[in-house]
C-alpha positions as CSV (number, residue, x, y, z in Angstrom):
1,M,-8.7,2.1,24.3
2,A,-8.6,-1.6,22.5
3,H,-7.0,-2.3,19.3
4,N,-7.9,-5.5,17.0
5,T,-4.3,-6.1,14.7
6,V,-4.2,-6.0,11.2
7,G,-1.4,-8.2,9.2
8,V,2.1,-8.6,11.0
9,N,4.4,-6.3,12.8
10,S,6.9,-4.7,10.9
11,S,9.9,-2.9,12.2
12,F,13.1,-1.2,10.8
13,A,16.2,0.3,12.3
14,I,16.8,4.5,12.4
15,S,19.4,6.7,13.2
16,A,19.5,10.3,12.5
17,S,19.0,9.7,8.6
18,S,15.9,8.9,7.4
19,A,14.8,5.3,6.8
20,Q,12.2,3.6,4.6
21,S,10.0,0.2,5.2
22,A,9.4,-2.4,2.9
23,A,6.1,-1.9,1.1
24,V,2.9,-2.9,3.3
25,V,-0.8,-3.5,1.9
26,H,-3.3,-1.1,3.1
27,Q,-5.8,-2.9,5.4
28,S,-6.4,-0.5,7.8
29,E,-7.5,3.0,8.6
30,F,-4.9,3.2,11.8
31,V,-1.1,2.2,12.2
32,R,0.0,1.9,15.4
33,F,3.6,3.4,16.2
34,A,6.0,2.4,18.9
35,A,9.6,4.1,19.2
36,V,12.3,2.0,21.3
37,S,16.1,3.3,22.3
38,A,15.4,6.9,20.4
39,S,12.8,9.3,19.5
40,A,11.7,9.6,16.0
41,H,9.9,11.8,13.2
42,V,7.9,9.5,11.0
43,A,6.0,9.9,8.1
44,I,3.8,7.7,5.4
45,G,3.6,7.6,1.7
46,T,4.1,6.2,-1.5
47,N,7.6,6.7,-1.4
48,P,8.5,9.1,2.2
49,T,11.5,10.4,3.3
50,A,11.0,11.4,7.1
51,T,11.9,14.9,8.4
52,T,11.6,17.0,11.7
53,Q,8.7,18.4,10.0
54,N,6.7,15.0,10.4
55,Y,4.8,13.7,13.5
56,F,7.1,13.2,16.5
57,I,6.7,10.2,18.8
58,P,9.3,10.4,22.1
59,S,11.6,7.7,22.7
60,G,9.5,4.6,24.4
61,G,6.4,6.6,23.4
62,V,3.6,4.6,21.4
63,E,0.6,6.6,19.0
64,V,-1.8,5.4,16.8
65,L,-2.1,7.4,13.4
66,S,-4.9,7.9,10.8
67,I,-3.6,7.0,7.8
68,G,-6.9,7.4,5.7
69,R,-9.3,4.6,4.7
70,P,-8.1,1.4,2.7
71,T,-8.8,1.4,-1.1
72,S,-9.3,-2.2,-2.6
73,Q,-10.9,-3.5,-6.1
74,R,-11.8,-6.7,-7.9
75,V,-9.5,-7.4,-11.0
76,V,-11.2,-9.2,-13.6
77,G,-8.6,-9.1,-17.0
78,I,-4.8,-8.6,-16.7
79,T,-3.1,-7.4,-19.6
80,T,0.8,-8.0,-19.6
81,G,3.8,-6.4,-21.0
82,T,6.2,-3.5,-20.3
83,S,3.3,-1.9,-18.2
84,T,0.7,-3.9,-17.0
85,I,-3.2,-3.1,-17.8
86,L,-5.7,-4.2,-15.2
87,N,-9.4,-4.2,-16.1
88,F,-12.4,-3.5,-13.1
89,P,-15.5,-5.4,-13.4
90,E,-18.1,-3.5,-16.2
91,G,-20.0,-0.4,-14.7
92,T,-17.3,0.6,-11.1
93,G,-15.0,3.3,-11.8
94,S,-11.2,3.3,-10.9
95,Q,-10.9,3.4,-6.6
96,F,-7.5,4.6,-7.4
97,A,-6.2,7.9,-9.2
98,V,-2.8,8.1,-11.2
99,G,0.1,8.2,-8.2
100,D,-1.3,5.7,-6.3
101,A,0.5,2.8,-4.9
102,V,-0.8,0.0,-5.5
103,S,-0.4,-4.2,-4.8
104,L,-1.8,-7.2,-6.9
105,T,-2.7,-10.1,-5.5
106,V,-4.2,-12.9,-7.8
107,T,-5.7,-16.5,-6.3
108,N,-3.8,-19.6,-7.5
109,Q,-1.8,-17.6,-10.3
110,S,0.7,-15.6,-8.1
111,N,2.8,-15.0,-11.2
112,F,0.7,-11.8,-12.1
113,N,1.3,-10.7,-8.4
114,F,3.2,-7.3,-7.6
115,T,3.9,-5.0,-5.0
116,H,3.8,-1.3,-4.5
117,K,3.7,0.0,-8.3
118,I,2.2,3.4,-9.2
119,V,-0.8,4.0,-11.3
120,T,0.2,5.5,-14.6
121,A,-3.4,5.8,-16.6
122,I,-6.8,5.5,-16.2
123,D,-8.8,4.4,-19.1
124,T,-12.7,5.3,-18.4
125,S,-13.8,5.1,-22.0
126,T,-16.9,3.3,-22.9
127,N,-17.2,0.3,-25.6
128,V,-13.5,-0.3,-25.9
129,G,-13.2,-3.1,-28.1
130,G,-16.5,-4.3,-26.3
131,F,-15.3,-3.5,-23.3
132,Y,-17.6,-1.2,-20.8
133,G,-15.3,-1.4,-17.6
134,T,-12.6,0.7,-16.6
135,K,-8.9,0.1,-16.9
136,I,-5.8,1.4,-15.2
137,T,-2.5,0.9,-16.1
138,V,0.3,0.2,-13.7
139,D,4.1,1.2,-14.3
140,H,5.1,-3.1,-13.5
141,N,6.9,-4.7,-16.0
142,S,4.8,-8.3,-17.0
143,S,5.9,-9.1,-20.0
144,A,7.9,-12.1,-18.5
145,V,4.4,-13.5,-17.6
146,T,3.2,-15.7,-20.5
147,D,0.1,-17.8,-18.6
148,T,-3.5,-16.6,-20.1
149,F,-5.2,-14.6,-16.7
150,S,-8.1,-17.5,-15.3
151,S,-8.1,-16.8,-11.6
152,P,-11.2,-16.7,-9.9
153,W,-10.2,-14.2,-8.0
154,A,-7.8,-11.0,-8.0
155,E,-7.6,-8.0,-6.2
156,L,-6.0,-4.9,-6.2
157,R,-5.1,-3.1,-2.7
158,S,-3.5,0.1,-1.9
159,S,0.2,-0.1,-0.4
160,F,2.4,2.6,1.5
161,K,5.7,2.8,3.0
162,V,6.7,4.0,6.0
163,A,9.8,6.3,6.9
164,A,11.6,7.2,10.0
165,L,13.7,9.9,11.2
166,G,15.9,9.2,14.8
167,S,16.9,11.0,17.1
168,G,19.9,8.5,17.4
169,S,19.9,4.7,17.0
170,G,16.9,2.8,17.9
171,T,13.6,0.8,16.1
172,I,10.1,1.9,14.7
173,H,7.8,-0.7,15.5
174,F,4.2,0.0,13.4
175,Q,1.3,-2.5,12.9
176,Q,-1.8,-1.7,11.1
177,V,-4.9,-1.9,13.9
178,Q,-8.3,-1.1,14.2
179,I,-9.6,0.5,16.9
180,A,-13.1,-0.4,19.5
181,G,-14.1,1.8,22.8
182,N,-12.3,4.0,24.8
183,A,-9.9,3.5,27.3
């Protein structure tokens, strides 16, 4: 089986206590894991804690796990405040649900960017103030941003973290991959 890498390889130290990675923008359905110097149980989610009940990778082992399809959506408006409201294009719904972790990337206006924040509300009302698209609220304090949103492109994408519980001291490496063909 062939792998096409997506994004960068990430790693973190593991031990007999659950450790967690930084947030990763979800770009592929598959993640390849390698356990180095210790076996590991791995968990994937919004804010996971690994236990012995999670997927096991033996020391020196390499596994590819499916984490589900990535979710993304264009953002056409941003309202800043103690929470942030994101507007999606008219005629579209939300690809996200309350409780999802999301990361925002705004072209040419990076002060609007945020990583791994939680969706707290979805507004599908129609004709609210002349607006006919879906809006979501994200638990991100953007009140310090005083610019007017005018970017030609902004994208909201799902994000995740990896947690690992080691059988001893070691490292867990992980990278999103696309899979092609059979071995």
